[in-house]
ROVOMI-130870 format. One record per residue (C-alpha): z, x, y; residue number from 0. Coordinates in Angstrom, 2 decimals, m for minus. Each point is the difference from the previous one (the first is absolute). Layout:
BEGIN
+---------+---------+---------+-----+
:       w :       u :       v :   k :
+---------+---------+---------+-----+
:       Z :       X :       Y : NUM :
...
+---------+---------+---------+-----+
//
This chain:
BEGIN
+---------+---------+---------+-----+
:       w :       u :       v :   k :
+---------+---------+---------+-----+
:   16.69 :  m52.38 :  m19.22 :   0 :
:   m1.26 :    1.44 :    3.16 :   1 :
:   m2.06 :    3.41 :   m0.09 :   2 :
:    1.82 :    3.13 :    0.45 :   3 :
:   m1.64 :    2.43 :    2.47 :   4 :
:    1.35 :    3.75 :   m0.29 :   5 :
:    0.85 :    1.46 :    3.28 :   6 :
:   m2.10 :    3.24 :    0.45 :   7 :
:    2.17 :    3.10 :   m0.24 :   8 :
:    0.34 :    2.30 :    3.08 :   9 :
:   m2.51 :    2.51 :   m1.62 :  10 :
:   m2.54 :   m2.71 :   m0.36 :  11 :
:    0.61 :   m1.04 :    3.72 :  12 :
:   m0.33 :    3.60 :    1.40 :  13 :
:   m3.02 :    1.20 :   m2.33 :  14 :
:   m2.73 :   m1.58 :    2.05 :  15 :
:    1.01 :    2.25 :    3.08 :  16 :
:   m0.52 :    2.81 :   m2.10 :  17 :
:   m3.39 :   m1.07 :   m1.85 :  18 :
:   m2.89 :    2.28 :    0.78 :  19 :
:    1.95 :    2.76 :    1.45 :  20 :
:   m1.54 :    3.39 :   m0.61 :  21 :
:    2.30 :    1.97 :   m2.39 :  22 :
:   m1.56 :    3.42 :    0.65 :  23 :
:    0.43 :   m0.27 :    3.66 :  24 :
:    3.50 :   m1.33 :   m0.23 :  25 :
:    0.78 :    2.98 :   m2.39 :  26 :
:   m1.37 :    2.40 :    2.66 :  27 :
:    2.12 :   m1.53 :    2.67 :  28 :
:    3.30 :   m0.02 :   m2.21 :  29 :
:   m0.59 :    3.80 :   m0.63 :  30 :
:   m0.33 :    0.78 :    3.56 :  31 :
:    3.19 :   m2.03 :    0.90 :  32 :
:    1.81 :    1.93 :   m2.57 :  33 :
:   m1.11 :    3.32 :    1.05 :  34 :
:    0.87 :   m1.15 :    3.82 :  35 :
:    3.43 :   m1.25 :   m0.84 :  36 :
:    0.88 :    3.31 :   m1.84 :  37 :
:   m1.30 :    2.15 :    2.75 :  38 :
:    1.85 :   m2.12 :    2.73 :  39 :
:    3.25 :    0.10 :   m1.86 :  40 :
:   m0.20 :    3.79 :   m0.03 :  41 :
:   m1.12 :    0.62 :    3.50 :  42 :
:    1.64 :   m2.86 :    1.64 :  43 :
:    3.57 :    0.14 :   m1.68 :  44 :
:    1.41 :    1.58 :    3.13 :  45 :
:   m2.06 :   m2.23 :    2.54 :  46 :
:    2.78 :   m3.03 :   m0.03 :  47 :
:   m1.83 :   m3.13 :   m1.46 :  48 :
:   m3.35 :    1.53 :   m0.21 :  49 :
:   m0.48 :   m0.44 :   m3.82 :  50 :
:    1.23 :   m3.66 :    0.33 :  51 :
:   m2.14 :   m0.75 :    2.82 :  52 :
:   m3.10 :    1.63 :   m2.05 :  53 :
:    0.70 :   m2.27 :   m2.99 :  54 :
:    0.27 :   m3.01 :    2.06 :  55 :
:   m3.25 :    0.59 :    1.97 :  56 :
:   m1.75 :    0.65 :   m3.42 :  57 :
:    1.18 :   m3.42 :   m1.22 :  58 :
:   m0.92 :   m1.72 :    3.03 :  59 :
:   m3.70 :    1.91 :   m0.53 :  60 :
:   m0.12 :   m1.14 :   m3.46 :  61 :
:    0.95 :   m3.48 :    1.04 :  62 :
:   m2.74 :   m0.09 :    2.77 :  63 :
:   m2.43 :    1.27 :   m2.83 :  64 :
:    1.10 :   m3.02 :   m2.44 :  65 :
:   m0.30 :   m2.44 :    2.82 :  66 :
:   m3.45 :    1.13 :    1.26 :  67 :
:   m1.09 :    0.24 :   m3.66 :  68 :
:    0.18 :   m3.87 :   m0.41 :  69 :
:   m2.45 :   m0.39 :    2.93 :  70 :
:   m3.58 :   m0.24 :   m1.34 :  71 :
:   m2.63 :    2.31 :    1.59 :  72 :
:   m1.91 :   m3.02 :    1.57 :  73 :
:    3.40 :   m0.65 :    1.98 :  74 :
:    0.42 :    3.61 :    0.96 :  75 :
:   m3.47 :   m0.05 :    1.35 :  76 :
:    1.04 :   m3.13 :    2.33 :  77 :
:    2.76 :    2.16 :    1.22 :  78 :
:   m2.31 :    2.86 :    1.32 :  79 :
:   m0.95 :   m1.13 :    3.41 :  80 :
:    3.49 :   m1.45 :    0.99 :  81 :
:    1.87 :    3.29 :   m1.23 :  82 :
:   m2.55 :    2.26 :    1.75 :  83 :
:    0.17 :   m1.94 :    3.17 :  84 :
:    3.87 :   m0.03 :   m0.12 :  85 :
:   m0.11 :    3.73 :   m0.40 :  86 :
:   m2.27 :    0.82 :    2.58 :  87 :
:    1.83 :   m2.26 :    2.51 :  88 :
:    3.18 :    1.68 :   m0.83 :  89 :
:   m1.38 :    3.38 :    0.55 :  90 :
:   m1.19 :   m1.04 :    3.44 :  91 :
:    3.52 :   m1.28 :    0.52 :  92 :
:    1.37 :    3.31 :   m0.82 :  93 :
:   m2.18 :    1.77 :    2.45 :  94 :
:    1.26 :   m2.39 :    2.79 :  95 :
:    3.48 :   m0.65 :   m1.01 :  96 :
:    0.79 :    2.47 :   m2.69 :  97 :
:    3.24 :    1.98 :   m0.75 :  98 :
:   m0.18 :    3.80 :    0.61 :  99 :
:    1.89 :    2.21 :   m2.27 : 100 :
:   m0.33 :    3.93 :   m0.16 : 101 :
:   m3.35 :   m0.31 :    2.29 : 102 :
:   m1.63 :   m2.47 :   m2.10 : 103 :
:   m0.55 :   m3.73 :    0.55 : 104 :
:   m0.15 :   m1.63 :   m3.49 : 105 :
:    2.51 :   m2.85 :   m0.28 : 106 :
:    0.33 :   m3.44 :    1.24 : 107 :
:    2.97 :   m2.20 :    0.76 : 108 :
:   m0.68 :   m3.49 :   m1.46 : 109 :
:    3.61 :   m0.84 :   m0.54 : 110 :
:    0.10 :    2.86 :   m2.28 : 111 :
:   m1.79 :    3.28 :    0.34 : 112 :
:   m3.17 :    0.24 :   m1.87 : 113 :
:   m2.95 :    2.73 :   m0.31 : 114 :
:   m3.35 :   m2.22 :    0.18 : 115 :
:   m2.12 :    2.95 :   m1.04 : 116 :
:    1.31 :   m0.37 :   m3.50 : 117 :
:   m1.43 :   m3.32 :   m0.12 : 118 :
:   m3.66 :    1.54 :    0.40 : 119 :
:    0.41 :    2.23 :   m3.05 : 120 :
:   m0.78 :   m3.05 :   m2.29 : 121 :
:   m1.50 :   m2.46 :    2.73 : 122 :
:   m2.85 :    2.37 :    0.64 : 123 :
:   m1.55 :    0.30 :   m3.51 : 124 :
:    0.85 :   m3.79 :   m0.48 : 125 :
:   m2.05 :   m0.85 :    3.33 : 126 :
:   m2.97 :    2.15 :   m1.05 : 127 :
:   m0.27 :   m1.17 :   m3.46 : 128 :
:    0.11 :   m3.61 :    1.29 : 129 :
:   m2.88 :    1.10 :    2.49 : 130 :
:   m2.25 :    1.58 :   m2.84 : 131 :
:    0.47 :   m2.95 :   m2.16 : 132 :
:   m1.21 :   m2.31 :    2.65 : 133 :
:   m3.06 :    2.15 :    0.48 : 134 :
:   m0.68 :    0.60 :   m3.74 : 135 :
:   m3.71 :    0.30 :   m0.78 : 136 :
:   m1.03 :    0.41 :    3.53 : 137 :
:    1.63 :    3.09 :    1.26 : 138 :
:   m1.74 :    1.80 :    2.61 : 139 :
:    0.79 :    2.89 :    2.48 : 140 :
:    1.44 :   m2.53 :    2.46 : 141 :
:    2.62 :   m1.25 :   m2.59 : 142 :
:    1.48 :    3.76 :   m0.42 : 143 :
:   m0.14 :    0.31 :    3.80 : 144 :
:    2.18 :   m3.16 :    0.30 : 145 :
:    2.27 :    1.44 :   m2.83 : 146 :
:    0.32 :    3.20 :    1.88 : 147 :
:    1.10 :   m1.62 :    3.32 : 148 :
:    2.62 :   m2.05 :   m2.04 : 149 :
:    1.27 :    3.33 :   m1.45 : 150 :
:    0.00 :    1.99 :    3.30 : 151 :
:    2.05 :   m2.62 :    1.98 : 152 :
:    3.29 :    0.34 :   m1.81 : 153 :
:   m0.88 :    3.54 :   m0.67 : 154 :
:   m0.18 :    1.06 :    3.59 : 155 :
:    3.07 :   m2.20 :    1.09 : 156 :
:    2.24 :    1.61 :   m2.90 : 157 :
:   m1.37 :    3.50 :    0.96 : 158 :
:    1.19 :   m0.64 :    3.73 : 159 :
:    3.57 :   m0.77 :   m0.89 : 160 :
:   m0.28 :    2.81 :   m1.29 : 161 :
:    0.28 :   m0.05 :   m3.78 : 162 :
:   m2.60 :    2.11 :   m1.61 : 163 :
:    1.21 :   m0.32 :   m3.59 : 164 :
:   m0.20 :   m3.98 :   m0.12 : 165 :
:   m3.40 :    0.07 :    2.05 : 166 :
:   m1.51 :    2.12 :   m2.55 : 167 :
:    1.41 :   m2.21 :   m2.93 : 168 :
:   m1.57 :   m3.10 :    1.94 : 169 :
:   m3.47 :    1.74 :    0.38 : 170 :
:   m0.12 :    1.31 :   m3.45 : 171 :
:    0.79 :   m3.54 :   m1.55 : 172 :
:   m2.68 :   m1.37 :    2.10 : 173 :
:   m2.49 :    2.75 :   m0.73 : 174 :
:    0.41 :   m0.49 :   m3.79 : 175 :
:   m0.91 :   m3.78 :    0.38 : 176 :
:   m3.03 :    0.98 :    2.02 : 177 :
:   m1.12 :    2.68 :   m2.50 : 178 :
:    0.52 :   m2.39 :   m3.01 : 179 :
:   m1.83 :   m2.58 :    1.86 : 180 :
:   m3.15 :    2.15 :   m0.25 : 181 :
:   m0.26 :    2.30 :    3.14 : 182 :
:   m3.00 :    2.23 :   m0.38 : 183 :
:    0.55 :    3.63 :   m0.69 : 184 :
:   m2.21 :    1.01 :    2.81 : 185 :
:    2.61 :   m1.38 :    2.39 : 186 :
:    3.09 :    1.60 :   m2.13 : 187 :
:   m1.44 :    3.54 :   m0.31 : 188 :
:   m0.42 :    0.91 :    3.67 : 189 :
:    3.48 :   m0.73 :    1.23 : 190 :
:    1.29 :    1.84 :   m3.24 : 191 :
:   m2.10 :    2.99 :    0.88 : 192 :
:    1.34 :   m0.06 :    3.60 : 193 :
:    3.44 :   m0.08 :   m1.00 : 194 :
:   m0.56 :    3.02 :   m2.51 : 195 :
:   m1.54 :    1.91 :    2.88 : 196 :
:    2.88 :   m1.05 :    2.46 : 197 :
:    2.74 :    1.00 :   m2.43 : 198 :
:   m1.49 :    3.20 :   m0.59 : 199 :
:   m0.52 :    0.72 :    3.55 : 200 :
:    3.56 :   m0.85 :    0.89 : 201 :
:    1.27 :    2.44 :   m2.83 : 202 :
:   m2.16 :    2.69 :    1.11 : 203 :
:    1.03 :   m0.44 :    3.89 : 204 :
:    3.83 :   m0.98 :   m0.87 : 205 :
:    1.20 :    3.15 :    1.67 : 206 :
:   m1.81 :   m0.72 :    3.28 : 207 :
:    0.75 :   m4.05 :   m0.14 : 208 :
:    3.57 :    0.36 :   m0.97 : 209 :
:    0.78 :    2.25 :    3.09 : 210 :
:    2.69 :   m1.65 :    2.37 : 211 :
:   m1.58 :   m1.89 :    2.81 : 212 :
:   m3.29 :   m0.93 :   m1.76 : 213 :
:   m0.59 :   m3.61 :    0.35 : 214 :
:   m1.83 :   m1.71 :   m2.87 : 215 :
:   m0.36 :   m3.16 :    1.98 : 216 :
:   m0.83 :   m2.21 :   m2.99 : 217 :
:    3.58 :    0.50 :   m1.43 : 218 :
:    3.52 :   m0.28 :    1.12 : 219 :
:    1.90 :    3.37 :    0.30 : 220 :
:    2.24 :   m0.82 :   m2.96 : 221 :
:   m3.20 :   m0.77 :   m2.00 : 222 :
:   m1.47 :    3.34 :    0.98 : 223 :
:    3.10 :    1.82 :   m1.10 : 224 :
:   m0.21 :   m1.72 :   m3.32 : 225 :
:   m3.40 :    1.31 :   m0.54 : 226 :
:    0.86 :    3.45 :    1.36 : 227 :
:    3.03 :    0.23 :   m2.26 : 228 :
:   m2.34 :   m0.98 :   m2.99 : 229 :
:   m2.14 :    3.01 :    0.54 : 230 :
:    3.09 :    2.35 :    0.23 : 231 :
:    3.32 :   m1.39 :   m0.29 : 232 :
:    1.67 :    3.46 :    0.14 : 233 :
:   m0.64 :    0.27 :    3.74 : 234 :
:    2.92 :   m2.28 :    0.48 : 235 :
:    2.09 :    0.34 :   m3.10 : 236 :
:    3.21 :   m1.50 :    1.61 : 237 :
:   m1.76 :   m2.71 :    2.14 : 238 :
:   m3.07 :   m1.85 :   m0.86 : 239 :
:   m0.86 :    1.94 :   m3.09 : 240 :
:    3.37 :   m0.55 :   m1.54 : 241 :
:   m0.98 :   m3.35 :   m1.98 : 242 :
:   m2.96 :    1.30 :   m1.56 : 243 :
:    1.55 :    3.53 :   m0.97 : 244 :
:    3.20 :   m1.57 :   m1.47 : 245 :
:   m2.15 :   m2.50 :   m1.89 : 246 :
:   m2.24 :    2.73 :   m1.63 : 247 :
:    3.21 :    2.19 :   m0.85 : 248 :
:    1.38 :   m3.15 :   m1.75 : 249 :
:   m3.16 :   m0.76 :   m1.83 : 250 :
:   m0.59 :    3.69 :   m1.16 : 251 :
:    3.69 :    0.53 :   m1.10 : 252 :
:   m0.07 :   m3.09 :   m2.43 : 253 :
:   m2.23 :    2.12 :   m2.12 : 254 :
:   m1.26 :   m1.60 :   m3.30 : 255 :
:    3.14 :   m1.79 :   m1.23 : 256 :
:    1.77 :   m0.45 :    3.32 : 257 :
:    3.64 :    0.79 :    0.81 : 258 :
:    1.40 :   m3.23 :   m1.34 : 259 :
:    1.16 :   m3.35 :    1.16 : 260 :
:    2.28 :    0.32 :    2.91 : 261 :
:   m0.29 :    3.73 :   m0.08 : 262 :
:   m2.56 :    0.70 :    2.69 : 263 :
:    1.28 :    2.68 :    2.46 : 264 :
:   m2.54 :   m0.51 :    2.84 : 265 :
:    0.78 :   m3.69 :   m0.23 : 266 :
:    3.72 :   m0.19 :   m0.17 : 267 :
:    0.49 :    2.81 :    2.12 : 268 :
:   m1.94 :   m2.11 :    2.63 : 269 :
:   m2.85 :    2.42 :    0.66 : 270 :
:   m2.49 :   m2.72 :   m0.62 : 271 :
:   m0.03 :   m2.45 :    2.93 : 272 :
:   m0.71 :   m3.60 :   m0.45 : 273 :
:    0.66 :    0.60 :   m3.66 : 274 :
:    0.27 :   m3.67 :   m0.73 : 275 :
:   m3.01 :   m1.14 :    1.77 : 276 :
:   m3.32 :    1.94 :    0.94 : 277 :
:    1.27 :    3.22 :   m1.83 : 278 :
:    1.32 :   m1.55 :   m3.19 : 279 :
:   m2.70 :    1.61 :   m2.23 : 280 :
:    1.21 :    3.58 :    1.01 : 281 :
:    3.44 :   m1.31 :   m1.41 : 282 :
:   m1.58 :   m1.40 :   m3.19 : 283 :
:   m2.17 :    3.11 :   m0.70 : 284 :
:    3.00 :    2.17 :    0.34 : 285 :
:    2.20 :   m1.72 :   m2.47 : 286 :
:   m2.56 :   m1.26 :   m2.48 : 287 :
:   m2.55 :    2.79 :    0.25 : 288 :
:   m3.53 :   m0.03 :   m0.87 : 289 :
:    0.36 :   m2.04 :   m2.98 : 290 :
:    1.75 :   m2.82 :    2.24 : 291 :
:   m2.66 :    0.27 :    2.66 : 292 :
:   m2.70 :   m0.58 :   m2.67 : 293 :
:    1.82 :   m3.01 :   m1.44 : 294 :
:    0.35 :   m1.45 :    3.51 : 295 :
:   m3.63 :    0.78 :    0.68 : 296 :
:   m1.00 :   m1.68 :   m3.35 : 297 :
:    1.81 :   m3.22 :    0.88 : 298 :
:   m1.67 :    0.00 :    3.36 : 299 :
:   m3.33 :    0.59 :   m1.33 : 300 :
:    0.68 :   m2.66 :   m2.85 : 301 :
:    0.73 :   m2.70 :    2.72 : 302 :
:   m2.97 :    1.07 :    2.04 : 303 :
:   m2.33 :    0.02 :   m3.11 : 304 :
:    1.15 :   m3.33 :   m1.13 : 305 :
:   m0.45 :   m1.44 :    3.53 : 306 :
:   m3.61 :    1.15 :   m0.19 : 307 :
:   m0.56 :   m1.55 :   m3.38 : 308 :
:    1.29 :   m3.19 :    1.44 : 309 :
:   m2.40 :    0.42 :    2.93 : 310 :
:   m2.96 :    0.48 :   m2.58 : 311 :
:    0.83 :   m3.07 :   m2.08 : 312 :
:    0.66 :   m2.29 :    3.24 : 313 :
:   m2.51 :   m3.08 :   m0.05 : 314 :
:   m0.69 :   m0.03 :    3.58 : 315 :
:   m1.03 :    2.43 :    2.72 : 316 :
:    3.12 :   m0.72 :    2.09 : 317 :
:    2.27 :    0.80 :   m3.17 : 318 :
:   m2.00 :    3.14 :   m0.69 : 319 :
:   m0.01 :    1.28 :    3.43 : 320 :
:    3.70 :   m0.75 :    0.77 : 321 :
:    1.26 :    1.30 :   m3.57 : 322 :
:   m2.05 :    3.32 :    0.60 : 323 :
:    1.39 :    0.57 :    3.54 : 324 :
:    3.58 :   m0.54 :   m0.92 : 325 :
:   m0.05 :    2.30 :   m3.08 : 326 :
:   m1.56 :    2.78 :    2.11 : 327 :
:    2.68 :   m0.61 :    2.74 : 328 :
:    2.66 :    0.95 :   m2.52 : 329 :
:   m2.06 :    3.15 :   m0.58 : 330 :
:    0.02 :    0.87 :    3.66 : 331 :
:    3.66 :   m0.62 :    0.17 : 332 :
:    0.64 :    2.46 :   m2.74 : 333 :
:   m2.61 :    2.60 :    0.97 : 334 :
:    1.13 :    0.21 :    3.59 : 335 :
:    3.56 :    0.04 :   m0.71 : 336 :
:   m0.37 :    2.88 :   m2.71 : 337 :
:   m2.48 :    1.62 :    2.16 : 338 :
:    2.23 :    0.37 :    3.00 : 339 :
:    3.28 :    0.97 :   m2.03 : 340 :
:   m2.01 :    2.77 :   m1.66 : 341 :
:   m1.59 :    1.29 :    3.22 : 342 :
:   m3.64 :   m1.05 :   m0.55 : 343 :
:    0.04 :   m2.84 :    2.58 : 344 :
:    1.67 :   m0.52 :    3.42 : 345 :
:    3.45 :   m1.71 :   m0.28 : 346 :
:   m0.36 :   m3.76 :    0.73 : 347 :
:    2.36 :   m2.86 :   m0.94 : 348 :
:   m1.42 :   m1.15 :   m3.17 : 349 :
:    2.42 :   m0.85 :   m2.78 : 350 :
:   m0.41 :    0.64 :   m3.81 : 351 :
:   m0.59 :   m3.50 :   m1.64 : 352 :
:    3.39 :   m1.15 :   m1.36 : 353 :
:    1.77 :    3.23 :    0.21 : 354 :
:    0.54 :    0.59 :    3.76 : 355 :
:    2.58 :   m2.06 :    1.65 : 356 :
:   m1.37 :   m2.81 :    2.34 : 357 :
:    0.33 :   m3.67 :    0.33 : 358 :
:   m3.33 :   m1.16 :    1.95 : 359 :
:   m1.92 :    2.47 :   m2.20 : 360 :
:    1.31 :   m1.02 :   m3.05 : 361 :
:   m0.64 :   m3.72 :    0.65 : 362 :
:   m3.52 :    0.90 :    1.03 : 363 :
:   m0.56 :    1.74 :   m3.42 : 364 :
:    1.33 :   m3.26 :   m1.61 : 365 :
:   m2.38 :   m2.00 :    1.88 : 366 :
:   m2.80 :    2.14 :   m1.13 : 367 :
:    1.18 :   m0.18 :   m3.55 : 368 :
:    0.35 :   m3.61 :    0.04 : 369 :
:   m3.63 :   m0.44 :    1.10 : 370 :
:   m1.23 :    2.25 :   m2.72 : 371 :
:    2.12 :   m2.02 :   m2.50 : 372 :
:   m1.40 :   m3.19 :    1.29 : 373 :
:   m3.48 :    1.05 :   m0.26 : 374 :
:    0.70 :    1.28 :   m3.77 : 375 :
:    1.99 :   m3.24 :   m0.77 : 376 :
:   m3.00 :   m2.39 :    1.25 : 377 :
:   m2.49 :    1.95 :   m2.06 : 378 :
:    2.37 :   m0.34 :   m3.27 : 379 :
:    0.42 :   m3.69 :    0.70 : 380 :
:   m3.55 :   m0.59 :    0.41 : 381 :
:   m0.58 :    1.62 :   m3.34 : 382 :
:    2.66 :   m1.86 :   m1.86 : 383 :
+---------+---------+---------+-----+
//
């Protein structure tokens, strides 16, 4: 009688794809997705298909995360140079042939309209982690200088578009890698001191510097207005200060408990501009109050903390640098978005991870999470 071979069940065939996934990181992502969907249902119910589109973008991001998680860190490292080179070439193409909308040239038509600067959010830390991995054990000042050049090229190209928000995200992602690679505090402290002195001087002289006709030279006029609005949004309460003032009113009116799901007056009477994108945190705060904000911040901190744990436990320098940088990029996303809505930072176009509406940004976040998951998965499989 011929031997009988049992066919593996569907679960047995699928299980290897999920083996090694980090449960805690997955839990943090699921909690953020749930909060994002609930919030978008409330603030976007009268925005046509905004809720359905948000859910679709979220599924695409999770699919990207799942696919990238299957790629081992060694393979990710081999993609660093091609991805970085492609990103820089596309940024140069934007400078030469880009599409201009609302005074900014950020998009490129390659059969479909894309925003190449989004590529650099993850390509930048990937490239610098690759560079420092190659120089491991023999790092010199020259190696950090080369890393600085690789960082400044895309930063300047994105800043010229102009796109201050994305350029700062790219810059911060690269600087995190450089810091974790062992940059001396002697080189970190002086720029920090200069920055503190500059901000203090700006605040002290804001009345003179923000007068009409004063040219800041290093910043575009709209960027100057954003900084001046941060100093005193009440100077133009119905114009440039409207976003910030309404955001702070919504956050404060939520109180401890919030006004309740779909009960936010500032939100649904349309006082909050861009309530499904950049200013969704104000709508969330109004409806769910301080307790809801603490829950949201707890989920974000849990995700960031888990990412840093994955970085500490990573077996190679490349994995440690990449995981640490990606984790802190999520911190920058959350800090900048919450800060600009609450009036402590200038208004820039930075979304709140998995809560704000947006397709490209959501996929970028999924890509970053996939890299984190890949690093965690590789370590778990090595131990098993």
